[in-house]
Structures are given as C-alpha cells and as structure tokens.
C-alpha positions in Angstrom: -33.8 21.7 -29.5 -32.4 18.3 -29.2 -35.1 15.1 -28.2 -34.7 11.9 -27.1 -36.8 8.4 -25.8 -38.0 7.0 -22.9 -39.6 4.2 -21.5 -40.4 3.8 -17.9 -40.3 0.2 -17.3 -42.5 -2.3 -15.9 -41.0 -3.3 -13.1 -41.2 0.8 -11.9 -45.1 0.7 -13.4 -45.6 -1.7 -11.3 -43.8 -0.5 -8.4 -46.4 2.8 -8.3 -43.3 5.0 -9.7 -44.8 6.3 -12.9 -45.1 10.1 -11.6 -42.4 10.3 -9.6 -40.1 9.5 -12.7 -42.6 12.0 -14.9 -42.3 15.2 -12.5 -37.8 14.2 -11.8 -38.0 14.2 -15.7 -40.1 17.8 -15.8 -37.9 19.1 -13.0 -34.8 18.8 -14.8 -36.4 21.2 -17.8 -37.2 18.4 -20.1 -40.7 19.4 -22.7 -42.4 15.8 -22.6 -43.9 16.3 -26.4 -45.1 12.8 -26.6 -46.5 10.4 -23.7 -48.4 7.3 -23.7 -49.1 4.0 -21.6 -48.7 1.3 -23.5 -48.0 -2.3 -23.1 -45.3 -4.2 -25.8 -46.1 -7.4 -27.5 -43.5 -10.2 -28.0 -43.0 -8.8 -31.6 -42.6 -5.1 -30.4 -40.0 -6.2 -27.6 -38.5 -8.4 -29.8 -38.1 -5.9 -32.7 -36.7 -2.6 -30.1 -34.4 -5.0 -28.6 -32.8 -6.8 -32.0 -29.6 -5.3 -31.6 -29.5 -7.3 -28.2 -30.4 -10.7 -30.1 -27.6 -12.3 -29.6 -26.5 -11.7 -26.3 -27.8 -14.4 -23.9 -30.0 -12.0 -21.8 -31.9 -11.3 -24.9 -34.7 -13.2 -23.9 -34.8 -12.6 -20.5 -35.1 -8.6 -21.6 -37.9 -9.4 -24.0 -39.8 -11.4 -21.1 -39.6 -8.8 -18.7 -40.2 -6.2 -21.0 -43.7 -8.0 -22.4 -44.8 -8.5 -18.3 -46.8 -5.7 -18.0 -47.5 -2.3 -19.2 -44.7 0.3 -20.2 -45.1 4.6 -19.9 -43.2 5.5 -23.6 -42.1 9.6 -23.8 -40.7 11.4 -26.3 -38.5 14.5 -24.2 -36.7 17.8 -25.6 -34.1 20.1 -24.5 -31.1 21.2 -25.3 -28.9 17.7 -25.1 -31.2 15.8 -24.8 -29.2 12.5 -24.9 -26.4 13.4 -22.5 -28.0 15.5 -20.0 -31.6 12.5 -19.9 -28.7 9.7 -19.9 -27.0 12.3 -16.8 -30.1 12.1 -15.1 -31.4 8.0 -15.5 -28.0 7.3 -13.6 -25.7 3.9 -14.3 -27.5 1.0 -15.5 -26.7 -0.8 -12.2 -28.1 1.1 -9.7 -25.8 0.3 -7.2 -23.1 2.1 -9.3 -25.8 4.7 -10.3 -25.2 8.5 -8.8 -27.5 9.8 -5.7 -30.9 10.8 -7.0 -30.4 9.8 -10.3 -34.0 8.0 -11.4 -32.0 4.6 -11.8 -30.2 5.3 -8.0 -33.9 5.9 -6.3 -36.0 2.8 -8.5 -34.1 1.0 -9.9 -34.1 -3.0 -8.0 -31.3 -4.4 -10.6 -28.7 -4.5 -13.5 -32.0 -6.0 -15.3 -35.1 -4.4 -13.6 -33.3 -0.9 -13.7 -36.6 1.1 -14.2 -35.9 3.5 -17.1 -34.5 3.2 -20.7 -32.5 6.1 -22.2 -31.4 6.5 -25.7 -27.6 6.4 -26.1 -27.5 8.9 -29.6 -29.3 11.0 -31.3 -29.7 8.7 -34.2 -31.3 6.2 -31.8 -33.8 8.8 -29.8 -35.0 9.5 -33.6 -35.6 6.0 -34.5 -37.7 4.7 -31.0 -39.2 7.8 -30.7 -40.1 6.5 -34.1 -41.5 3.0 -33.4 -42.9 4.2 -30.3 -45.0 8.0 -31.8 -46.5 8.4 -35.1 -45.4 12.1 -36.0 -49.1 13.1 -35.0 -48.5 12.5 -31.5 -45.8 14.8 -30.9 -46.6 18.1 -29.5 
C-alpha cells in the first residue's frame, strides 16, 4: 500500500463539495488514514507552497489558500499517488477528464478544488506537514 496527500481547497469547502469529494475518494478505493478540517495561517501556506515562491502567482495562491478552511487527508491505496492524480484530473478544469474531481467541482485553474501530491516523496513530506504520526491510522 502507498500513501498520498490531498487537500480539499477553500473553494470546494465554501461551495459545499467536501462530502461529495470524500465520497468519490472512497468509491475510488482509497482508504482515508488521516482527515482533518483546518485553516492555514499565512506562514503555513507560505511554507507549504515555498517551491512556488518565485512564481508570479505565489501571492495569489497563498491568499486563496488562507481565505477559508481546508480539509487535509492522507489516503492509502496501491499506486496511491498516480491513481489519485488520475481521479482529480488536470489542473485546468476545462481540460480535466469527464467525471474527475476537478471537472466536477473546480471553477478555474487557480480555484481547482483539490491538491494532490505529485510523487511518493512529496506525499510523505506534505502528509508530515499537516499530520503527526499519531494522527494517521
């Protein structure tokens, strides 16, 4: 079994899509081993997205991610990272495959409903950023 990390972003939480997104995750065969609703502080968002600090959208991204609550989760499944990236779809919801989370619930490239780790290494780093070991089951 592999693990991946996801966040249901503020836009999807605000629009009431948390339950539907979690249902899609469960129906796709993922086991949720950690789950919490929280709100990122400015310093949290800056640290989490530090890899994008030099990009022109960094300030907008940080403002978006701190404007409301998120739902963070650690998911478990064989081939978790790749299978979850397939489930969420392309970053641009207009290009996301039919039935993917972003096609169904995202409104734009910037407000794209969910985050999904892009590698096993980043999944471990991102999960550890949001969860202590005792919070994962």
